[in-house]
C-alpha positions as CSV (number, residue, x, y, z in Angstrom):
1,M,0.3,-0.1,0.4
2,L,1.1,3.6,-0.4
3,K,-0.1,6.4,1.7
4,K,1.0,9.7,-0.4
5,N,1.3,13.2,1.4
6,Y,2.7,15.8,-0.4
7,T,4.7,19.3,1.5
8,K,2.9,22.3,0.9
9,T,4.4,23.1,-2.1
10,K,4.3,20.6,-3.7
11,K,7.8,20.0,-4.8
12,S,8.1,16.1,-2.4
13,C,6.3,14.0,-1.5
14,R,6.9,11.6,1.9
15,V,5.5,8.0,1.0
16,T,5.0,5.6,3.0
17,F,5.5,1.4,1.6
18,K,3.3,-0.7,3.5
19,Y,3.7,-4.4,3.4
20,A,1.4,-7.0,4.0
21,N,3.8,-9.6,5.0
22,E,1.9,-12.4,4.0
23,E,4.9,-14.7,3.6
24,Q,5.5,-14.2,7.1
25,A,9.0,-12.4,6.0
26,E,11.0,-11.6,8.8
27,S,12.4,-9.2,7.5
28,A,12.2,-6.5,4.5
29,V,14.2,-3.8,2.6
30,L,12.1,-2.0,-0.1
31,A,15.0,-0.9,-2.8
32,G,14.7,1.2,-5.9
33,E,15.5,3.8,-9.2
34,F,15.0,5.7,-5.5
35,N,18.0,4.5,-2.9
36,D,20.3,2.8,-6.4
37,W,18.7,-0.9,-5.4
38,S,20.6,-1.0,-2.3
39,L,19.1,-4.2,-0.1
40,T,20.4,-1.9,3.2
41,A,19.6,2.1,2.8
42,T,16.3,1.5,3.6
43,P,15.1,-1.5,6.0
44,M,11.6,-1.2,7.0
45,K,10.0,-1.1,10.4
46,R,8.4,-4.6,11.8
47,L,4.9,-3.8,13.0
48,K,3.0,-5.6,15.2
49,N,0.8,-7.1,13.0
50,G,3.6,-8.4,11.3
51,T,3.3,-5.5,8.0
52,F,6.5,-3.8,7.0
53,S,6.4,0.1,6.7
54,V,9.1,2.8,6.1
55,T,8.1,6.4,5.2
56,V,10.5,8.4,2.4
57,T,10.7,11.7,0.8
58,L,10.8,11.7,-3.3
59,K,10.7,14.6,-5.6
60,S,7.8,15.2,-6.9
61,G,7.1,15.2,-11.0
62,Y,8.4,11.4,-11.1
63,S,8.1,8.0,-10.7
64,Y,9.6,5.6,-9.4
65,R,10.6,1.8,-9.9
66,F,10.7,0.0,-6.5
67,R,10.7,-3.4,-4.6
68,Y,10.8,-5.0,-1.2
69,V,13.1,-7.5,-0.7
70,L,11.8,-9.8,1.8
71,D,14.5,-11.8,4.3
72,G,17.3,-10.5,1.8
73,N,16.7,-12.4,-1.2
74,V,12.8,-12.5,-2.1
75,W,12.2,-9.8,-4.3
76,V,8.6,-9.0,-4.6
77,N,5.5,-6.4,-5.7
78,D,3.4,-4.3,-4.0
79,P,-0.4,-5.2,-5.0
80,E,-1.0,-1.9,-4.6
81,A,1.3,-0.3,-6.7
82,D,0.4,3.2,-9.0
83,S,1.1,0.8,-11.9
84,Y,4.3,-2.0,-13.4
85,A,6.8,-2.0,-15.5
86,A,9.2,-5.0,-16.9
87,N,12.7,-4.8,-16.1
88,E,15.4,-7.1,-17.8
89,Y,15.1,-10.2,-15.6
90,G,11.9,-10.7,-17.5
91,E,9.7,-9.4,-13.6
92,E,8.4,-6.9,-13.7
93,N,8.2,-3.9,-10.8
94,S,6.0,-1.4,-9.0
95,V,6.4,1.6,-9.8
96,V,5.3,5.0,-7.3
97,S,4.2,7.9,-9.5
98,V,4.7,11.3,-7.4
């Protein structure tokens, strides 16, 4: 799930990424174009109900590809992403547009 909160100037947007974690993963990381697909830069917090969440600030007017990485090696998409785009691995990436 994606929750967007734009600044008053609309130049940037705080996006909260939430993942339901039906797989019952122990850890999750948000990887995407905004952090060079890093597996360490944007760890997600596991909430009491087992879901994962993290908020990042993104520059408005762009679309960013991203995926969640569960337990360090399972790449999954956000089922409620704004759209999806093919990647070089024959799969799709989630896309958030701000």
